[in-house]
Z-matrix of the N, CA and C atoms (Angstrom, degrees):
N
C 1 1.464
C 2 1.553 1 111.45
N 3 1.315 2 116.59 1 -39.39
C 4 1.441 3 119.58 2 176.61
C 5 1.512 4 113.62 3 -59.94
N 6 1.335 5 115.74 4 -33.77
C 7 1.453 6 121.78 5 178.95
C 8 1.513 7 110.70 6 -63.78
N 9 1.360 8 115.67 7 -47.22
C 10 1.447 9 119.18 8 -178.73
C 11 1.550 10 111.61 9 -65.33
N 12 1.303 11 116.22 10 -36.48
C 13 1.469 12 120.66 11 177.75
C 14 1.490 13 109.39 12 -64.27
N 15 1.365 14 118.01 13 -43.10
C 16 1.450 15 122.39 14 176.78
C 17 1.492 16 112.48 15 -57.98
N 18 1.375 17 113.73 16 -45.41
C 19 1.468 18 116.93 17 -179.45
C 20 1.535 19 111.00 18 -62.60
N 21 1.312 20 116.76 19 -44.11
C 22 1.481 21 120.72 20 177.80
C 23 1.513 22 112.27 21 -59.24
N 24 1.313 23 115.98 22 -48.03
C 25 1.463 24 120.00 23 -176.19
C 26 1.538 25 111.99 24 -66.86
N 27 1.304 26 115.32 25 -38.77
C 28 1.468 27 118.35 26 179.71
C 29 1.523 28 111.53 27 -68.08
N 30 1.328 29 115.42 28 -41.50
C 31 1.476 30 119.37 29 178.04
C 32 1.517 31 112.29 30 -68.28
N 33 1.307 32 116.12 31 -41.55
C 34 1.479 33 119.02 32 176.69
C 35 1.501 34 110.00 33 -62.83
N 36 1.315 35 118.50 34 -41.83
C 37 1.485 36 122.01 35 177.41
C 38 1.503 37 110.56 36 -51.90
N 39 1.356 38 117.02 37 -46.54
C 40 1.480 39 120.42 38 -177.68
C 41 1.531 40 110.27 39 -62.24
N 42 1.313 41 117.20 40 -43.50
C 43 1.489 42 121.84 41 -178.26
C 44 1.533 43 108.86 42 -63.16
N 45 1.331 44 116.93 43 -46.98
C 46 1.452 45 119.83 44 -179.87
C 47 1.501 46 112.13 45 -65.93
N 48 1.305 47 116.02 46 -39.43
C 49 1.506 48 119.03 47 176.62
C 50 1.502 49 111.12 48 -58.44
N 51 1.317 50 115.99 49 -46.20
C 52 1.484 51 119.03 50 179.32
C 53 1.541 52 112.11 51 -59.38
N 54 1.353 53 115.49 52 -45.67
C 55 1.480 54 116.97 53 -178.48
C 56 1.539 55 110.99 54 -67.89
N 57 1.304 56 119.62 55 -34.11
C 58 1.442 57 122.81 56 179.94
C 59 1.546 58 111.19 57 -70.77
N 60 1.345 59 115.00 58 -42.12
C 61 1.488 60 119.30 59 178.17
C 62 1.512 61 108.89 60 -65.81
N 63 1.345 62 117.23 61 -41.80
C 64 1.485 63 120.77 62 179.37
C 65 1.525 64 113.02 63 -60.84
N 66 1.334 65 118.73 64 -28.93
C 67 1.437 66 120.41 65 176.27
C 68 1.531 67 111.44 66 -63.55
N 69 1.294 68 117.48 67 -31.22
C 70 1.449 69 123.07 68 -175.59
C 71 1.502 70 112.39 69 -94.74
N 72 1.342 71 115.22 70 -32.93
C 73 1.471 72 119.02 71 -176.07
C 74 1.549 73 109.54 72 -146.44
N 75 1.318 74 116.38 73 112.78
C 76 1.472 75 119.68 74 179.22
C 77 1.518 76 109.86 75 -59.21
N 78 1.312 77 117.41 76 -46.36
C 79 1.422 78 121.68 77 -174.88
C 80 1.509 79 113.07 78 -67.47
N 81 1.305 80 117.32 79 -46.28
C 82 1.467 81 120.15 80 178.04
C 83 1.498 82 113.20 81 -65.00
N 84 1.335 83 114.87 82 -40.20
C 85 1.470 84 120.74 83 178.39
C 86 1.538 85 109.69 84 -63.61
N 87 1.338 86 115.60 85 -41.60
C 88 1.468 87 118.89 86 177.25
C 89 1.531 88 113.43 87 -65.93
N 90 1.330 89 114.32 88 -40.90
C 91 1.450 90 118.93 89 177.88
C 92 1.506 91 112.20 90 -60.66
N 93 1.371 92 118.08 91 -49.17
C 94 1.415 93 121.75 92 178.07
C 95 1.502 94 112.68 93 -60.99
N 96 1.351 95 116.39 94 -40.75
C 97 1.482 96 120.66 95 178.99
C 98 1.536 97 110.74 96 -66.71
N 99 1.341 98 118.21 97 -31.31
C 100 1.470 99 120.43 98 179.84
C 101 1.512 100 112.92 99 -76.48
N 102 1.287 101 116.62 100 -20.68
C 103 1.475 102 119.12 101 177.56
C 104 1.511 103 107.66 102 -66.83
N 105 1.299 104 115.96 103 143.59
C 106 1.478 105 119.17 104 -178.01
C 107 1.528 106 113.33 105 -80.44
N 108 1.367 107 115.25 106 48.97
C 109 1.445 108 119.38 107 -175.65
C 110 1.521 109 113.57 108 -62.66
N 111 1.313 110 116.72 109 -42.68
C 112 1.458 111 118.59 110 -179.24
C 113 1.542 112 109.95 111 -67.27
N 114 1.264 113 116.48 112 -40.87
C 115 1.503 114 119.37 113 175.19
C 116 1.494 115 111.97 114 -63.04
N 117 1.297 116 119.82 115 -43.85
C 118 1.453 117 122.05 116 176.55
C 119 1.519 118 110.56 117 -59.05
N 120 1.355 119 114.00 118 -45.19
C 121 1.469 120 116.83 119 179.82
C 122 1.522 121 111.57 120 -62.29
N 123 1.329 122 115.83 121 -40.96
C 124 1.468 123 119.61 122 179.21
C 125 1.558 124 111.49 123 -64.21
N 126 1.303 125 115.83 124 -35.74
C 127 1.465 126 119.08 125 177.42
C 128 1.529 127 108.13 126 -67.52
N 129 1.312 128 118.49 127 -41.04
C 130 1.434 129 121.52 128 179.57
C 131 1.533 130 109.62 129 -65.86
N 132 1.329 131 116.09 130 -46.72
C 133 1.497 132 118.36 131 175.04
C 134 1.525 133 112.76 132 -54.03
N 135 1.334 134 116.69 133 -48.18
C 136 1.461 135 121.11 134 178.56
C 137 1.524 136 110.68 135 -58.08
N 138 1.322 137 116.70 136 -45.55
C 139 1.465 138 120.95 137 -179.61
C 140 1.513 139 110.51 138 -63.04
N 141 1.303 140 116.57 139 -49.58
C 142 1.488 141 118.67 140 -178.77
C 143 1.515 142 113.77 141 -64.43
N 144 1.345 143 115.58 142 -25.43
C 145 1.436 144 121.18 143 176.32
C 146 1.539 145 111.91 144 -87.20
N 147 1.371 146 114.90 145 12.73
C 148 1.437 147 125.05 146 177.17
C 149 1.511 148 114.98 147 52.65
N 150 1.346 149 115.55 148 41.94
C 151 1.415 150 121.34 149 168.99
C 152 1.555 151 108.39 150 -71.17
N 153 1.290 152 115.97 151 152.27
C 154 1.452 153 119.90 152 -176.89
C 155 1.508 154 113.25 153 -72.08
N 156 1.283 155 114.12 154 166.31
C 157 1.484 156 123.89 155 179.76
C 158 1.561 157 109.94 156 -52.22
N 159 1.299 158 115.55 157 -48.25
C 160 1.427 159 122.22 158 -175.31
C 161 1.573 160 111.52 159 -61.23
N 162 1.306 161 114.88 160 -43.66
C 163 1.479 162 119.09 161 -179.49
C 164 1.496 163 110.84 162 -65.11
N 165 1.308 164 120.54 163 -40.62
C 166 1.423 165 125.67 164 179.31
C 167 1.565 166 110.79 165 -69.35
N 168 1.329 167 116.24 166 -45.79
C 169 1.456 168 120.25 167 177.61
C 170 1.458 169 112.70 168 -64.60
N 171 1.331 170 118.46 169 -40.14
C 172 1.483 171 120.71 170 176.00
C 173 1.546 172 113.35 171 -62.26
N 174 1.328 173 114.36 172 -37.07
C 175 1.465 174 118.57 173 178.06
C 176 1.504 175 109.53 174 -59.28
N 177 1.354 176 116.59 175 -49.64
C 178 1.502 177 120.62 176 -177.89
C 179 1.528 178 108.84 177 -65.21
N 180 1.312 179 118.24 178 -40.53
C 181 1.507 180 121.78 179 -179.25
C 182 1.487 181 110.34 180 -62.19
N 183 1.276 182 120.09 181 -49.76
C 184 1.481 183 121.87 182 -176.31
C 185 1.553 184 110.79 183 -73.89
N 186 1.297 185 117.58 184 -29.29
C 187 1.448 186 118.23 185 176.16
C 188 1.513 187 110.83 186 -61.82
N 189 1.358 188 115.28 187 -42.14
C 190 1.461 189 119.05 188 177.24
C 191 1.584 190 110.05 189 -56.61
N 192 1.243 191 116.26 190 -49.17
C 193 1.504 192 121.01 191 -178.99
C 194 1.500 193 113.11 192 -65.88
N 195 1.303 194 117.48 193 -33.32
C 196 1.496 195 120.70 194 -179.04
C 197 1.525 196 111.20 195 -79.83
N 198 1.307 197 118.68 196 -23.36
C 199 1.452 198 120.51 197 177.33
C 200 1.555 199 112.08 198 -69.11
N 201 1.325 200 116.45 199 -38.52
C 202 1.441 201 120.76 200 -174.68
C 203 1.543 202 112.03 201 -52.73
N 204 1.358 203 119.01 202 -48.00
C 205 1.473 204 117.78 203 -177.39
C 206 1.518 205 113.19 204 -69.23
N 207 1.347 206 119.32 205 -10.29
C 208 1.475 207 118.35 206 177.91
C 209 1.491 208 112.53 207 -82.63
N 210 1.324 209 117.59 208 -18.82
C 211 1.466 210 121.02 209 -173.90
C 212 1.520 211 113.30 210 -61.75
N 213 1.334 212 119.31 211 -42.06
C 214 1.488 213 115.99 212 178.08
C 215 1.522 214 113.39 213 -60.98
N 216 1.333 215 116.84 214 -32.10
C 217 1.469 216 120.43 215 175.74
C 218 1.532 217 112.22 216 -56.08
N 219 1.306 218 116.44 217 -46.57
C 220 1.460 219 119.70 218 -178.23
C 221 1.509 220 112.75 219 -65.76
N 222 1.342 221 117.65 220 -30.53
C 223 1.435 222 120.29 221 177.76
C 224 1.557 223 111.36 222 -78.05
N 225 1.322 224 116.99 223 -37.76
C 226 1.441 225 122.62 224 -179.99
C 227 1.518 226 115.38 225 -71.63
N 228 1.339 227 116.06 226 -40.41
C 229 1.436 228 121.35 227 -171.12
C 230 1.553 229 114.06 228 -51.57
N 231 1.290 230 120.90 229 -51.49
C 232 1.480 231 121.39 230 -178.84
C 233 1.532 232 111.34 231 -55.70
N 234 1.303 233 118.99 232 -42.02
C 235 1.446 234 122.46 233 -179.03
C 236 1.518 235 112.90 234 -69.76
N 237 1.331 236 115.55 235 -45.14
C 238 1.449 237 120.10 236 -178.05
C 239 1.520 238 109.93 237 -70.10
N 240 1.316 239 117.16 238 -35.35
C 241 1.499 240 121.41 239 -179.63
C 242 1.534 241 110.01 240 -60.19
N 243 1.331 242 119.40 241 -37.40
C 244 1.448 243 120.91 242 -179.69
C 245 1.522 244 112.45 243 -58.13
N 246 1.358 245 116.19 244 -32.93
C 247 1.496 246 120.90 245 -172.27
C 248 1.507 247 113.00 246 -99.58
N 249 1.326 248 118.77 247 -28.75
C 250 1.460 249 118.61 248 -171.74
C 251 1.482 250 116.15 249 -117.29
N 252 1.313 251 118.79 250 -12.00
C 253 1.432 252 120.80 251 -175.78
C 254 1.499 253 112.29 252 93.97
N 255 1.313 254 119.67 253 174.72
C 256 1.414 255 124.27 254 -171.73
C 257 1.578 256 112.89 255 -65.31
N 258 1.377 257 114.71 256 -61.37
C 259 1.448 258 117.20 257 -172.45
C 260 1.525 259 115.38 258 -64.83
N 261 1.332 260 118.84 259 -41.16
C 262 1.489 261 118.07 260 174.92
C 263 1.511 262 112.16 261 -63.84
N 264 1.333 263 116.79 262 -39.48
C 265 1.480 264 119.40 263 -179.69
C 266 1.550 265 109.54 264 -67.47
N 267 1.304 266 118.22 265 -34.70
C 268 1.467 267 120.95 266 179.25
C 269 1.539 268 107.63 267 -68.27
N 270 1.317 269 119.81 268 -43.84
C 271 1.442 270 121.08 269 176.15
C 272 1.498 271 113.30 270 -62.01
N 273 1.300 272 115.56 271 -43.33
C 274 1.519 273 119.18 272 178.75
C 275 1.506 274 109.67 273 -61.40
N 276 1.312 275 117.66 274 -41.76
C 277 1.477 276 122.42 275 179.68
C 278 1.511 277 111.66 276 -67.40
N 279 1.265 278 117.30 277 -35.95
C 280 1.483 279 120.68 278 175.38
C 281 1.565 280 108.50 279 -62.36
N 282 1.325 281 114.29 280 -42.47
C 283 1.481 282 116.60 281 177.93
C 284 1.514 283 111.33 282 -66.97
N 285 1.317 284 117.12 283 -38.24
C 286 1.477 285 119.57 284 177.12
C 287 1.489 286 110.09 285 -60.59
N 288 1.357 287 116.96 286 -42.27
C 289 1.436 288 120.23 287 179.32
C 290 1.523 289 111.66 288 -64.55
N 291 1.343 290 116.75 289 -40.38
C 292 1.475 291 119.65 290 178.50
C 293 1.527 292 112.11 291 -63.00
N 294 1.318 293 116.43 292 -43.84
C 295 1.472 294 119.99 293 179.60
C 296 1.559 295 108.21 294 -67.31
N 297 1.301 296 116.31 295 -41.43
C 298 1.485 297 120.07 296 179.47
C 299 1.520 298 109.77 297 -60.75
N 300 1.326 299 117.82 298 -40.84
C 301 1.445 300 121.63 299 178.93
C 302 1.458 301 113.08 300 -63.10
N 303 1.372 302 117.58 301 -48.36
C 304 1.465 303 121.97 302 177.23
C 305 1.519 304 111.69 303 -59.10
N 306 1.311 305 117.51 304 -43.80
C 307 1.447 306 121.48 305 -179.97
C 308 1.532 307 111.16 306 -63.96
N 309 1.326 308 116.52 307 -42.67
C 310 1.480 309 119.09 308 177.35
C 311 1.500 310 110.80 309 -63.26
N 312 1.309 311 116.69 310 -43.22
C 313 1.473 312 121.34 311 -179.22
C 314 1.529 313 110.23 312 -57.86
N 315 1.327 314 117.73 313 -41.02
C 316 1.486 315 119.85 314 178.31
C 317 1.507 316 111.63 315 -72.86
N 318 1.353 317 118.95 316 -35.14
C 319 1.443 318 122.60 317 -179.84
C 320 1.540 319 110.88 318 -65.87
N 321 1.333 320 117.11 319 -43.89
C 322 1.511 321 119.50 320 -174.56
C 323 1.538 322 112.69 321 -87.57
N 324 1.328 323 117.81 322 -10.47
C 325 1.489 324 118.49 323 -178.27
C 326 1.525 325 112.60 324 -59.37
N 327 1.345 326 119.87 325 -42.75
C 328 1.485 327 119.10 326 178.35
C 329 1.517 328 114.39 327 -60.33
N 330 1.353 329 116.28 328 -16.81
C 331 1.431 330 120.18 329 -178.04
C 332 1.568 331 110.22 330 -95.69
N 333 1.289 332 116.06 331 9.84
C 334 1.469 333 120.48 332 178.94
C 335 1.468 334 116.91 333 83.86
N 336 1.365 335 117.92 334 13.49
C 337 1.470 336 123.42 335 179.82
C 338 1.481 337 106.04 336 -103.16
N 339 1.338 338 118.14 337 110.60
C 340 1.433 339 122.93 338 -179.56
C 341 1.508 340 111.54 339 -102.60
N 342 1.317 341 116.96 340 106.41
C 343 1.453 342 121.98 341 -177.22
C 344 1.499 343 112.45 342 -98.40
N 345 1.320 344 119.19 343 -17.85
C 346 1.499 345 121.50 344 177.87
C 347 1.467 346 109.21 345 -97.99
């Protein structure tokens, strides 16, 4: 139980750190948020929990493919936010990410990469 609490607290610390830094510096907050800190922590947690090579490697592999469809959201959000406000733009960007994900899944499927 202590291990799970440690994982939650460490992960929460990173999220709070990013939001606090972003209050003071847009660029630094964005830089820290763009770093794959959560993924690195997940890889460490999997390793420390003695998950096999394949499980850890698959996590890194699929994380790469799942990051790609999020990129259009980050480009669209600032423009949409100007016109619709925060919550509508967030919902629209979630939809953009969903559509991007489905499109990417169909594009890479012929290459043997199954994302769905």
